[in-house]
TIPA-140380 format. One record per residue (C-alpha): x, y, z. Coordinates in steps of 0.2 Angstrom, whole numbers, plus 5000, padded with zeros to 4 digits. Layout:
% TIPA-140380
XYZ/...
//
This chain:
% TIPA-140380
486450554928/486450394936/488150324938/488450124941/489650004940/489549894926/489349684929/491349664923/491749824935/490849734949/491649574945/493449654945/493049734961/492349564969/493749464961/495149594969/494249594985/494149394986/496049374981/496549494995/495349415006/496249235004/497949315003/498149465014/496749455027/496849505045/498149375051/499249395036/499249605039/499849575057/501149455051/501749585038/501849705051/503049595061/504149545046/504149725038/504649655021/503949635005/502849475001/503549424983/502549284980/500949394984/501549514972/501849384959/499949334962/499549514960/500449514943/499649354938/497949424942/498149574931/498249704944/499849794938/499449764919/497549824920/497949984908/499149884898/498449864880/497949674876/499149694860/500649714873/500049574884/498949684896/497149684901/496649834892/495449924904/495450084909/495750204923/494150174930/494449984932/496150014942/495350144952/494149994959/495749874961/496650014971/495250054981/495349864989/497249884990/496850025002/495549955010/496649785015/498249905017/499049805005/501049865007/502149904994/502650024979/500849974971/500650154962/502450144955/502349964949/500649994940/501350154930/502850054926/502049894919/502049964900/503650014901/504849904915/505049724908/504249614921/503349744931/501749694923/501949514929/502449564947/504149484944/504949664946/504649774960/504749954954/505050114966/505150284960/505650454968/503950554973/504650734977/505850684991/505250534997/505450354990/504350214996/505050024998/506850084992/507749944997/506449814991/506449884973/507349784958/507049944947/507150124954/506650264943/507450444949/509050484956/509350404973/511150414975/510850514991/509350434999/509350425017/508250305027/506850375037/505850315050/504050295044/502650315055/501850165046/502850005049/502249935031/502950085021/504750095022/505350275018/506950365010/507250545009/508250624993/508750794990/507450914984/507650944966/508351104960/507051214953/505251214953/504451034960/503850954945/501750914944/501450744949/500650604937/498750634938/498650444937/499750434952/498550554961/497050484958/497550304961/498250374978/496550444981/495750274977/496750184991/496350325003/494550304999/494850105002/495450165020/493950275022/492750145018/493650025029/493650125046/491850155042/491449975043/492649955058/491950085069/490150035064/490449865069/491349905086/489950025089/488649895088/489549755097/490449845111/489349875126/489450005140/488250025154/487249895148/487149935130/487949955113/489050105114/488350145096/486750185107/487550345116/487350515103/489250545103/489650385096/488350395084/488950565077/490550495074/490050365063/488950465054/490350605051/491450465045/490150415031/489850585027/491550605022/491750425014/490050455001/490650624992/492250564991/491950404983/490750484970/492250614968/493650474965/492450384953/491950534942/493850584941/494150414936/492850434921/493350624916/495350594918/495150794922/496650854932/495550984941/494250834946/495750724951/496450864962/494650874970/494450694973/496250684980/495650804993/494150734997/494950564999/496350615009/495050705022/493850565022/495450445025/496450535039/494850615048/493850455045/495450345053/495450475068/493550465071/493650285072/495150275084/494050375094/492550265092/493750105098/494450215113/496150145120/495849975110/496150065094/497950095099/498449925100/499349815086/497749685087/496749815080/497049875062/496250045065/497950145069/498750055053/497450125042/497750305051/499650285049/499650235032/498350375026/499650495036/500850435023/499850425008/499450605010/501150655008/501150554991/501050624973/501350804977/500250784994/498650904995/499451064992/499751054975/497950984972/497351144981/498351254971/497751184955/495951174961/496051354967/496751434951/495351344940/494051414951/494851594949/494951574931/492951534931/491951684926/491051784939/
//
C-alpha cells in the first residue's frame, strides 16, 4: 500500500512550519533559553491557528480534523523545539475553557512528573506536594509529585503518539543538522562528510528516522495502542540516538549554546520520560507479540 499525505495535510504541515519559522526560529529559540519562560503571545497565536483545537469537532468551535493531522502539527513542534505543555493543552482543548484558543495554558500530572507547572493556568491532577526539579532541558521546567498508590495508570494513547510525533520532529531536524554540518565543515582540505566515519553517523541517523516516521504516521491512521507503542519506541530511539550521533558529527561545537544540537538531545531525554516512557510501551508490545499464535 502506498501511503501519501493529502494536499490538505501537506498544506497543514507547511502552514505550521511557516508559523514556527516566523515566530520561533533560531534567534527566538536562543532568546527563550535565556528567558526560560512561556511566550504567551505565541501560545495565543498557536491557539488562533487551530493548533490546540485540531481534533475538536467543528460543531464545538474546533477544526474538526483527526489524529493524523495532529501528528503532523506536533512533528513540526518537535522539529522547532517549541516549548510548553503542548500535549496537555491539546488534550484539554475540548474540555477546559480557553485551552483551544490558547488563552489558557494547561499542565497535567504525568506519572510523577509535571511539565511547566508554574506557568500553567490549569493543572490536571494532584500537585499539592509537588517539588521543583532541576531539568536537564532548560526549556522544560519540571516538578515531581508523589507516586500514586497502587499500580501506575496506563498513559493516554494519544499523549503517547503526540510525544512520539515530537520525537520524530527532533529526529528529522538532527538529521538535517548533521548533513548540513558534514557538507560545510572542512578538515584537511575537504568537507568532513567525505570521511567514512562521518558518513556512517549521518546514515545511521537517517536509517532510524525513516522507520520511525513510517511507524508514527501509520499509528496515527490505525490509532491502535500496540501500533502507537511501537511507534513511540522507534521515535524515542531515533530522537535520542540521532541527537547523540549529530552531536558527534558537530564535535565540540555541538556542546555550545550557539548550536541547537544539544538542546534537541536534552529535550529528547525529557520527552522519553513522558507518557509512560518506553517501558510501558515495551511491555504492551511484548504482551501483544507473546499473544500471537506460533
